[in-house]
BAKOL-332474 format. One record per atom (N, C-alpha, C, O): residue in three letters; x, z, y. Coordinates in steps of 0.001 Angstrom, whole numbers, plus 524288, in hexadecimal, padded with zeros to 5 digits. Atoms other than C-alpha are relative to their C-alpha. Last residue first. Layout:
N
ALAXZY...
***
This chain:
114
GLY7FD137FFE6804C5GLYD0073D5A7A40CACGLY8004D804C47FDDAGLY802B4805697F9BCPRO802CF7FF5F80425PROCFA61D572E41A15PRO80438800CC7FB1FPRO8088F7FEC77FB90PRO802A780520802D3PROD0228D592C425DCPRO7FE4F800907FB3FPRO7FFEA8048C7F915TRP7FED1805297FE1DTRPCFB94D60FD428F1TRP805A180029800B8TRP806EC80445802DBTHR7FBAE7FF807FCBETHRCF609D6B7C42003THR800D87FAB9802ACTHR7FE957F6CA80116MET7FD7E804E77FE6FMETCE959D6C7F41975MET803D68010E803EAMET802F68041880789LEU7FF67800A27FA6ELEUCE6E9D7A6341449LEU802C67FA408006ALEU806DA7F9177FE25ARG7FB297FD357FF2FARGCE24AD78B640577ARG8003B7FEFC806CCARG7FD717FBCD80913GLY7FDC27FC8A804D9GLYCD6DAD73713FE1FGLY804A28034D80152GLY806868066A7FE2EGLY800A47FAD47FE61GLYCD57AD67A8406C9GLY8018A803C87FBE4GLY804CC802AD7F888LEU7FC247FC9E80217LEUCD635D58B440773LEU7FEB98060280198LEU7FCDC8071B805E3VAL8021E7FBAB7FE6DVALCCB63D4EE0409CEVAL803F3804137FCD3VAL803CD804997F80CHIS7FE767FBBB80415HISCD232D423740974HIS7FDFF805058021EHIS7FEC280620806BCALA7FE3C7FBE37FD36ALACCAFFD368B410F2ALA8003D8048D7FB40ALA7FD11805637F7BCHIS8014D7FB92803C4HISCCA4ED290E40B2FHIS801B0804B980398HIS805468043A806C2MET801147FBD37FCC7METCCA62D1B0A41025MET7FF02805267FC63MET7FCAB805147F830HIS8058A7FF288009FHISCCF63D11BF405C3HIS7FF4B80514803B9HIS80220808E3802F4SER80358802A07FC41SERCDCE5D0CA6406EASER7FA8A800367FF55SER7F8467FC0A7FE92VAL804318033A8022CVALCE307D174D3FF47VAL7FCE77FCB180487VAL7FA8C7FED380824THR7FD818023580452THRCF01BD1D2840405THR7FC3A7FCD07FC90THR7FDF67F9E37F929GLN803F9801F280313GLNCEC83D1FED41270GLN801E07FD227FB52GLN8040D7F8E47FBEEGLN7FDCC7FE408062EGLNCF8E1D269541770GLN7F9D77FF407FCFCGLN7F812802977FA04GLY803557FB858020AGLYCF3BCD266F425CAGLY800378014C7FA8DGLY7FDCF805137F8CEASP7FD947FB217FCEFASPCFEB4D1D1A4294DASP7FD6E805747FF42ASP7FFD38099F7FF59ARG7FB267FE2D8024BARGCF9E0D145441E1AARG8029880472802C4ARG804A38082080070GLY7FB5A804327FF74GLYCEC25D13BE4228DGLY805EA802AB7FE4EGLY806EE807547FDB3VAL801D3805957FE4AVALCE23ED1F854242CVAL8048F7FD0580059VAL808157FEC38031EASN7FBA58027B7FF45ASNCE30FD2C0C41D45ASN7FE897FAEB8001DASN7FBE37F8837FCE7PHE8011E804E57FFB1PHECD53DD33BE41F25PHE8065E7FDB980077PHE8086D7FF2E8048FVAL7FB5F8020A7FDEFVALCD77FD425741D9AVAL7FEA07F98E7FDBAVAL7FD947F8967F922LEU801E08051A800CALEUCCCD8D4D4941C16LEU8046E7FB35801ACLEU806687FC12805F8ARG7FE08804AD7FCE0ARGCD2ACD5A2F41B33ARG7FD7D7FB997FE09ARG7FCB87FB007F954TYR7FD6F803DB8022ETYRCCC51D66D041652TYR800F87FADB80383TYR7FE797F9F580786GLY7FDF4804837FD11GLYCC71DD739A419CCGLY802287FB5E7FD9CGLY803E87FC727F943SER7FA557FE6B7FF74SERCC363D80E8413BESER802AD7FBE5802F1SER806677FD748058CASP7FFF87FC5C7FBF7ASPCB488D7E224156EASP806868019880159ASP807FE802FD805B5LYS803A0800F27FA8BLYSCB3E9D702F40F97LYS800F0804A08040ELYS801E0803B0808ADVAL7FCB68005B7FBC5VALCBF10D72F2404D0VAL7FD407FF608061EVAL7FF807FFF880A53GLY7FFEA7FA427FE75GLYCB6F4D76333F94EGLY8044880025804D1GLY806DF8042980559GLU7FA537FEBE80105GLUCBA50D68133F2D6GLU800DB806058020CGLU804F98085780125ILE7FEE87FED9805DCILECAB26D65DC3F28FILE805498023C7FEB6ILE8058C8055F7FB14GLU802B37FBA580254GLUCAAA1D694F400A4GLU7FF68800647F9C5GLU7FF028047E7F74BALA7FE207FB237FEA1ALACB598D615C404CDALA7FBF3804737FE6CALA7FDA4808DA7FD7DVAL7FB7E7FFE480238VALCB0F2D556B3FD4EVAL80270805AB7FFFEVAL803BD8084B7FC2ELYS801937FE3680507LYSCA2B5D564C403C0LYS805EC802A77FCD5LYS80655807547FBC9GLN801B47FB547FFD4GLNCAA2ED55AE4107FGLN7FD56802BD7FB6AGLN7FDCB8076E7FA76ALA7FC047FC5A7FF3EALACB108D4A7040C47ALA7FF358058080123ALA80244808DC7FF91LEU7FE077FEC08044ELEUCA52FD445740822LEU80529803CF7FFC3LEU80602807487FC8BARG804017FDF280283ARGC9F11D45F34152BARG801C6801677FA0BARG80117805C87F82BMET7FF947F9FE7FE42METCAB1BD40C341B3AMET7FCF8803DB7FE0FMET7FEF18083B7FDC4LEU7FAF77FE6C8022BLEUCAB17D33A941232LEU801288067880302LEU80378809E780090ASP7FFF97FEE7804ACASPC9CFDD325A4155BASP80479801EE7FE77ASP8043D806397FC51ASP804327FBA88007CASPC9DD6D33A042435ASP80006801517FA04ASP800E5805E97F8E5PHE7FCCF7FBF47FEF4PHECA99CD2A6A423EFPHE7FD09804BF7FEA6PHE7FED5808307FBCFVAL7FB227FF13803C7VALCA366D1F4541DAAVAL80256805E0800C1VAL80348808BC7FD01GLY7FF667FC9C804BEGLYC96FDD210942408GLY804358018C7FBF0GLY8047E805187F8B4PRO802B37FAEE7FFA7PROC9580D15A242C01PRO7FFC0803227FBA6PRO7FE988017B7F748HIS8001A7FDFC80488HISC9F8AD09BB428C3HIS7FD57805A17FFD9HIS7FF5C808FD7FD0FLYS802B7802F480327LYSC9DFECFF9B433BALYS7FEB8803647F9A1LYS7FBD3801BD7F62AVAL805D87FF667FF0EVALCA16AD0AFC43C8DVAL7FBFE7FC777FC46VAL7F7677FD837FB49THR80159800567FAD5THRCAF0FD09AC436B3THR7FA3B800ED8009ATHR7F7A2801E67FCACVAL804B27FE007FF4BVALCB760D0D9B42B3BVAL7FDBF7FEB280557VAL800857FFDC80918GLU803D3804C880138GLUCC269D04D742904GLU7FA558031480130GLU7F69280020801B2ASN80112804E67FA71ASNCCB9BD0DC7430ADASN7FCAB7FC207FE3BASN7FB977F8B08016BVAL802C87FD557FC7DVALCCA04D1999426DEVAL7FE7E7FBC8803F5VAL7FA4B7FB388063BSER7FE2B7FBAE7FD4DSERCD09CD11AB41D16SER7FBFD80205802F5SER7F7AC80026801F6MET7FA9B7FEE48009CMETCCFEAD067141305MET800DE8051180222MET80375808177FF6FPHE7FDFD801467FAC4PHECC195D07D041195PHE805088009D7FF9CPHE80671804457FCD2HIS7FB74800877FF0EHISCB9BBD058740489HIS801CD7FF6F8065FHIS800067FC1A80958ALA7FE52805187FD8FALACAD39D0A8F402A8ALA805357FF91800AEALA8077C803C78011ALYS80050803558042DLYSCAC0FD16E63FA4BLYS800977FA5D801E5LYS802767F7507FEAFPRO80529802D77FFD4PROCB01BD1F3C40593PRO800B37FC007FAE2PRO804EF7FA537F957VAL7FF63805C27FE9DVALCBC3AD283640130VAL7FAE67FD6980091VAL7F7CA7FEB37FD22VAL805568018D7FF0BVALCBDE0D370D400E4VAL7FFEF7FA31801E2VAL801F47F8F780612LEU80031805D27FCA7LEUCCA7BD3A4B3FB12LEU7FA3E7FF9A7FF95LEU7F7848003A7FBACVAL804028046C8020EVALCCBA1D49163F5A8VAL7FFDC7FB95803B0VAL8008D7FC778085DHIS7FCEB8047E7FE57HISCD7A9D52A83F6D7HIS7FBCA7FC257FDB5HIS7FC257FA7F7F935VAL80427804037FFF0VALCD3F7D60973F4DBVAL801B77FB838025DVAL8044C7FBF580665PRO803477FEE280345PROCDF9AD68013F091PRO7FAA87FD5D7FF82PRO7F8AC7FC267FB4DALA802527FB5B7FFF7ALACE764D610C3F9B7ALA7FCCF801267FB3EALA7FB7C7FD797F870GLN7FC5D7FD9B7FC93GLNCEFD2D54493F977GLN7FDC180509801BDGLN80027806B080591PRO802447FCAF7FB61PROCE91ED4F143EE9FPRO80439802D5802E8PRO80823804C9800EAALA7FACD7FDDB7FE44ALACEF31D43283E6B9ALA7FDED80415804D8ALA7FE19802C380977ILE7FC628003D8046EILECE3EBD3CDA3DF70ILE804928030A80134ILE8071B804977FD6CASP7FBE8802407FF2EASPCD9DDD40823EA64ASP803D18005C7FAB4ASP803E88046F7F826TYR7FAE27FD787FF47TYRCCCC1D45F13E60CTYR8048A7FB837FFE1TYR804447F7947FD21PHE7FEA67FEC1804DEPHECC08CD3DFA3E817PHE80537803078009BPHE80765802D1804E4ALA7FCC17FCCC7FEDFALACB5FAD3AE63F2FDALA8034C801BD7FAA3ALA800938030E7F6E6LEU7FF387FE258042DLEUCADACD2F213F338LEU805D78045180112LEU809B380324803B1SER7FAD27FDF98003CSERCA606D29133FE1BSER801B8802927FAFFSER7FE1A803607F7EFASP7FCAF804097FCC0ASPC9AA4D1FDD40136ASP806508025A7FF4EASP80A407FFED8009EASP800F9804CC800CEASPC8F50D26E63F8D0ASP804EC7FB9C80163ASP805607F77E7FEF1SER8056E8022A7FC9ASERC95AAD32FF3F820SER7FE8C7FA867FF07SER801177F7E17FBEBGLU8013A804E47FF01GLUC9F42D38C43EE41GLU7FBA580067803AFGLU7F87980403803EAALA80481800997FE05ALACA707D456D3EB68ALA7FFB67FA1780118ALA8038F7F7398015CVAL802337FB4E7FDE7VALCB2B8D4AD13E489VAL7FA357FF6680188VAL7F6F5802847FFD7VAL8030A800937FBC9VALCB61ED3F083DBE8VAL7FDFB805C8801A5VAL7FBD7808AB7FE73LYS802A77FACA80088LYSCC1A8D40203D2ABLYS7FCE980082804E6LYS7FF39801DE808E3ALA7FDEE7FC5A7FCAFALACC635D32123D21CALA7FC4D805097FF6DALA7F7F4804C67FD63PRO802A77F9C0800BDPROCC646D27C93C80BPRO802A28027280500PRO806EB80183806F9ILE7FB1E7FCD680024ILECCA01D19323CC8BILE7FCD0805647FF13ILE7F8938063C8012FGLN7FC9C802FD802D4GLNCBF13D0F313CA14GLN80537802787FF7CGLN80884800B27FC78GLY800317FD7580616GLYCB3CED17F93CDE6GLY804177FC517FD00GLY803447FBA17F851ALA801DF80407804B8ALACB171D0E853D904ALA7FF6F8024A7FAE8ALA7FCC98008C7F74AVAL805798009A7FF98VALCB454D19743E377VAL7FD4F7FCDB7FBD9VAL7F9207FE877FA2AILE802997FAC98012BILECC165D1B073DD26ILE7FAB8800F280103ILE7F81C8035D7FDC7GLN7FF027FFE18050CGLNCC4BBD0C053DD21GLN7FD788065F7FECFGLN7F9F7807057FB93CYS8043C803948017BCYSCC0DDD0BD33EBAFCYS7FF517FFC47FA7FCYS7FAB97FF307F934PHE8046B7FB8D7FF85PHECCA81D18253ED41PHE7FB2D7FC567FF6FPHE7F72E7FEC57FE53LEU8018A7FB4E802BDLEUCD51AD0F9A3E74CLEU7FBD88033080007LEU7F9FB805197FC07CYS7FFA67FBD07FDC5CYSCD320D02C63EDDBCYS7FEAD804B37FBD6CYS7FABA8053A7F925ASP7FB2B7FD97800E2ASPCD5E6CF71B3E553ASP800A08059A80366ASP804D1807EF80312SER7FF987FE6D80588SERCC7F5CF30B3E371SER80578801AF7FEA2SER80699802FE7FA25MET7FA4A801C180083METCC432CF4E43F1ACMET8018A800DD7F9D7MET8010A805297F7BE
***
C-alpha cells in the first residue's frame, strides 16, 4: 500500500535503522522507544492487523516470531527476557495500520507498560 508507513519502510522509500531481516519480515528500531531495546518486526506483505492473517497465509506468524527471536539475540536480551507486544485496533492502541510486533527489553518490564 503506497500510503502505509511500514510498507514504505519495507520498500526502502523511508529510511529506517534495520536490525535484522528475513525473506518475509523486517525488523527495525522504533523511532519513539519505550525501553532501551524497542524494535518493530513487520511482515513485508501488508496486513492491516493480526486479525487479517488467516490459514490462507501460512508461515506469516512463524517467520515474524523467528525474526523477533533473532532480534532478542542480536540485542542481547534473549536470556535476560523481553516482551513481545501486538497492538490490535483502535482500543488496542494500534497507531500504524500494518501488523507489527514490538520487541521490548533491556530493563525490567512493568505493568502497566511505561
